[in-house]
C-alpha positions in Angstrom: 0.0 0.0 0.0 2.9 2.4 0.7 4.1 1.9 -2.9 0.6 2.7 -4.2 0.0 5.7 -2.0 3.4 7.1 -3.1 2.0 8.0 -6.5 -1.4 9.4 -5.6 -0.3 12.9 -4.4 2.2 13.2 -7.3 -0.4 12.3 -9.9 -3.1 14.5 -8.2 -0.7 17.5 -8.2 -0.1 17.1 -11.9 -3.8 16.7 -12.6 -4.7 19.7 -10.5 -2.2 21.9 -12.2 -3.5 20.9 -15.7 -7.1 21.5 -14.7 -6.3 24.9 -13.3 -4.6 25.7 -16.7 -7.7 24.3 -18.5 -5.5 21.7 -20.3 -8.4 19.2 -20.4 -7.2 17.3 -23.4 -3.7 16.9 -21.9 -5.3 15.9 -18.6 -7.1 13.0 -20.3 -4.0 12.1 -22.3 -1.8 11.9 -19.2 -4.4 10.1 -17.1 -4.8 7.5 -19.9 -1.1 7.0 -20.2 -0.7 6.5 -16.4 -3.7 4.1 -16.2 -2.4 2.3 -19.3 1.0 1.8 -17.6 -0.7 0.4 -14.5 -2.8 -2.0 -16.5 0.2 -3.1 -18.5 2.0 -4.1 -15.4 -1.0 -6.0 -14.1 -1.6 -8.0 -17.3 0.8 -10.9 -16.6 -0.5 -11.3 -13.0 -4.2 -11.1 -14.1 -3.5 -13.6 -16.9 -1.7 -16.1 -14.7 -4.3 -16.0 -11.9 -7.1 -16.0 -14.4 -5.6 -19.1 -16.1 -5.4 -20.8 -12.7 -9.0 -19.7 -11.8 -7.7 -17.9 -8.8 -8.6 -14.2 -9.3 -10.4 -14.2 -6.0 -7.2 -15.5 -4.3 -5.2 -12.8 -6.1 -7.4 -10.0 -4.8 -7.5 -11.4 -1.3 -3.7 -12.0 -1.1 -2.6 -8.7 -2.6 -5.4 -6.3 -1.6 -7.6 -7.6 1.2 -4.9 -9.4 3.2 -2.3 -6.7 2.9 -4.8 -4.1 4.1 -5.1 -6.0 7.4 -1.5 -5.0 8.3 -2.5 -1.4 8.7 -3.4 -0.3 12.3 -4.5 3.3 11.5 -6.8 5.2 13.8 -6.8 8.9 14.6 -5.5 8.7 18.2 -2.7 9.9 20.3 -1.3 6.4 20.3 -1.0 6.4 16.5 0.8 9.8 16.5 3.1 8.6 19.2 3.9 5.5 17.2 4.7 7.4 14.0 6.7 10.0 15.9 8.7 7.4 17.9 9.5 5.3 14.9 10.5 8.5 13.0 13.2 9.4 15.5 14.2 5.7 15.9 14.7 5.5 12.1 17.0 8.5 12.1 19.2 6.9 14.8 19.2 3.4 13.3 19.5 4.2 9.6 21.8 7.2 10.2 22.9 7.6 6.6 20.0 6.9 4.2 17.2 8.3 6.3 18.7 11.7 7.1 19.7 12.0 3.4 16.1 11.2 2.5 14.8 13.9 4.9 17.2 16.4 3.4 16.1 15.5 -0.1 12.4 15.9 0.8 13.0 19.3 2.4 15.0 20.5 -0.6 12.3 19.7 -3.1 9.3 20.5 -0.8 10.3 23.7 1.0 12.6 25.4 -1.4 12.4 26.4 -5.1 15.9 25.1 -5.8 14.7 22.1 -7.8 10.8 22.4 -8.0 9.3 25.8 -8.8 5.5 25.2 -8.7 3.9 25.2 -5.2 1.4 22.5 -6.1 4.1 20.1 -7.2 6.1 20.8 -4.0 3.0 20.1 -1.9 2.4 16.9 -3.9 6.0 15.7 -3.2 5.8 16.4 0.5 2.4 14.6 0.8 3.8 11.7 -1.2 6.6 11.3 1.3 4.5 11.8 4.4 1.7 9.5 3.4 4.1 6.8 2.2 6.0 7.0 5.5 2.9 6.8 7.6 1.7 3.7 5.7 5.1 2.1 6.3 5.3 2.7 10.1 1.6 2.1 11.2 2.0 -1.6 10.7 2.9 -3.9 13.6 6.4 -4.7 12.3 8.4 -2.2 10.2 10.3 -3.8 7.4 13.4 -1.9 6.1 12.7 -2.8 2.4 9.4 -0.9 2.6 11.4 2.4 2.9 13.1 1.9 -0.4 10.3 3.8 -2.2 10.9 7.0 -0.3 14.7 6.7 -0.3 14.6 7.9 -3.8 14.7 11.4 -2.3 18.1 10.7 -0.9 19.5 11.0 -4.4 18.4 14.7 -4.4 20.3 15.3 -1.2 23.5 13.6 -2.6 23.3 15.8 -5.7 22.9 18.9 -3.5 25.8 18.0 -1.2 28.1 17.3 -4.2 27.2 20.6 -5.7 27.9 22.5 -2.4 31.2 20.6 -2.0 32.3 21.7 -5.5 31.1 25.3 -4.9 32.9 25.8 -1.6 36.1 23.7 -2.1 38.7 23.4 -4.8 37.6 19.9 -5.6 36.4 20.1 -9.2 37.0 16.6 -10.5 33.6 14.9 -10.6 35.0 11.3 -11.1 37.2 11.8 -8.0 34.2 13.1 -5.9 32.0 10.3 -7.1 34.6 7.7 -6.3 35.2 9.0 -2.8 31.5 9.3 -2.0 30.7 5.9 -3.4 33.6 4.2 -1.5 32.7 6.0 1.7 29.0 4.9 1.5 29.9 1.4 0.6 32.4 1.0 3.5 29.9 2.6 6.0 27.0 0.5 4.7 29.0 -2.8 4.8 30.2 -2.0 8.3 26.7 -1.3 9.5 25.2 -4.4 8.0 28.3 -6.5 8.7 27.7 -8.7 5.7 24.5 -9.7 7.5 26.8 -11.2 10.1 28.1 -13.8 7.7 31.8 -14.5 7.0 33.1 -12.8 3.9 35.0 -15.9 3.0 31.8 -17.8 3.1 29.8 -15.3 1.0 32.5 -15.2 -1.7 32.6 -19.0 -1.7 36.3 -19.1 -1.0 35.6 -21.6 1.7 32.9 -24.2 2.4 30.4 -22.9 4.8 27.4 -24.2 6.6 24.2 -22.4 7.2 20.7 -23.2 8.4 19.0 -23.6 5.0 21.8 -25.8 3.7 21.8 -28.0 6.8 18.0 -28.5 6.9 17.8 -29.1 3.1 20.4 -31.9 3.4 18.2 -33.6 6.0 14.9 -33.0 4.2 16.3 -34.4 0.8 16.9 -37.7 2.4 13.2 -38.3 2.5 11.6 -39.9 -0.6 8.7 -37.3 -1.1 9.2 -34.7 1.6 6.6 -32.1 2.6 7.4 -29.1 4.7 5.5 -26.5 6.8 7.2 -23.3 8.0 5.5 -22.0 11.1 7.5 -18.7 11.1 8.3 -16.1 8.5 9.6 -18.0 5.5 13.1 -19.2 6.5 14.2 -20.0 2.9 14.3 -23.8 3.5 11.7 -24.4 0.7 14.0 -22.8 -1.9 17.2 -24.5 -0.8 15.5 -27.9 -0.5 13.9 -27.4 -4.0 10.4 -27.9 -2.6 7.1 -26.5 -3.9 4.8 -25.7 -0.9 2.0 -28.2 -0.5 -0.2 -26.1 1.7 -2.1 -22.8 1.3 -0.5 -21.2 4.4 2.9 -22.7 4.1 4.5 -20.0 6.3 3.3 -17.3 8.8 3.6 -13.7 7.8 4.0 -11.0 10.5 0.3 -10.5 11.3 -1.2 -10.8 14.8 -3.5 -13.7 15.6 -6.4 -11.5 16.7 -6.3 -9.8 13.3 -6.3 -12.9 11.2 -6.5 -16.2 13.1 -7.1 -18.4 10.0 -3.4 -19.0 9.4 -2.4 -20.3 12.8 -5.7 -22.3 13.0 -5.0 -23.8 9.6 -1.4 -24.8 10.5 -2.5 -26.1 13.9 -4.9 -28.4 12.1 -2.2 -29.7 9.8 0.0 -30.6 12.8 -2.8 -32.3 14.6 -3.5 -34.4 11.6 0.3 -35.0 11.2 0.1 -33.9 7.5 3.6 -32.4 6.9 6.6 -34.6 7.3 8.9 -31.7 8.3 8.1 -28.6 10.4 10.4 -25.7 10.9 10.2 -22.6 13.1 12.4 -20.3 15.1 12.7 -18.9 18.5 11.1 -15.6 17.5 8.1 -17.1 15.7 5.1 -15.2 17.2 3.1 -18.3 17.9 6.1 -20.5 18.9 4.8 -21.3 22.4 1.5 -22.5 21.0 3.1 -24.6 18.3 5.7 -26.0 20.7 3.0 -27.2 23.1 1.0 -28.5 20.2 3.8 -30.6 18.8 5.0 -31.9 22.2 1.5 -32.8 23.4 0.5 -34.4 20.1 3.6 -36.6 20.3 3.6 -36.9 16.6 6.9 -35.1 15.9 10.4 -35.2 17.2 13.1 -32.5 17.1 15.8 -33.7 14.8 18.0 -30.6 14.3 18.6 -27.2 16.0 20.6 -24.6 14.2 22.1 -21.6 16.1 22.9 -18.5 14.2 23.6 -14.8 14.7 22.2 -12.8 11.8 20.5 -10.0 13.7 16.8 -9.1 13.9 15.9 -12.7 13.1 15.9 -16.2 14.7 19.0 -17.0 16.7 17.8 -20.6 16.9 15.8 -22.5 14.2 14.2 -25.9 14.9 13.5 -28.7 12.5 11.0 -31.3 13.5 10.2 -34.6 11.7 7.0 -36.6 11.8 7.5 -39.8 13.8 7.1 -43.1 11.9 3.5 -44.4 12.1 
C-alpha cells in the first residue's frame, strides 16, 4: 500500500495543475497514459491467476490481506507510534534516512529544484503518506522504505554541488569515487555482511548455514513435505520444494487480526500432515506450536541450528514426523 500511495499525491498534483490551466485534453491524455501503464504491469498477473481460476485469491492475497496489516486510527497512540519510529529510524539508519529527509526538504520547502507550489505540496504529501503507511503496521520492514529513499539522491546531488562550490575539488570522477567508496564502506560496516563470514559469502571456503543443513536432512526423504510456522526461512528454496499447503508460512500479522493462518497450520500438525516442520525462537506463535507438537507426540526435534544474523531467529528448529 505504501508503494501505491506514493504515486497518488504526485499524480493528483499534476492533474490539479493541468485542470487549473484548463488543459483538459492533456489531462485526459496523461491520465490515460498513467492508467495504461498500471494496466500493462498487471496484465501478466491477471492472466496467470485467471488461467489458474484464482482471481479471488489474487485479490485477497494482494489487496484484502495486505490491508489487514494497517493499524490506523486517529488517536494519540498512532501519532506517538509514528513519531517514535521516525526518530528511531534517524538513529538506526543514520545515513540513508537523514539524506532522504534532506532531499524531501530541498524539493518541498525550497524552489531550488521544483518551482511550482502545487508540485512541492504533492511531493511532500507523497513522502509523508508513504512513510505513515510504512510505520503504522505492527512490524516495520526496512525494504518498505526503499520507495521513499529515492529522495536521498536529491540530497546527494545537492551536497556534491555544495562541495564543489565551496572547495577546490572540481573533479567529478574523484568526488563520485570518494563518496561511493565511503558509503559502501559505512554500509557494509553497518550491515556487517548480515553477520556472515566474507570468505563464506564469496565462496572461497565451504560454509554451513541453516537452509543448507536443513535441506540436506529433508532431501533424504523420498517425497518430503514441509511446513514453515514462522516467517519463511528459505528452506523451501534450498530444498527445492514447492509448498504443499495454502498457508505454508506465517507472515507478521497478529493472531487476533487474522487467526485463520495459525488455526489452519495447527490443524495440519494435529493431523500430522507435513513430514517436516520448521520454526524459530522468534516465531510469534512458537509457544502455541511447541506445546501442540509436544502434546501431540507426533513429531520429534531432529535438528537445531544456532545462528547470529541480527533481527531474526537466533535458533531454528527442524521437526520430523514420527514413523507411524
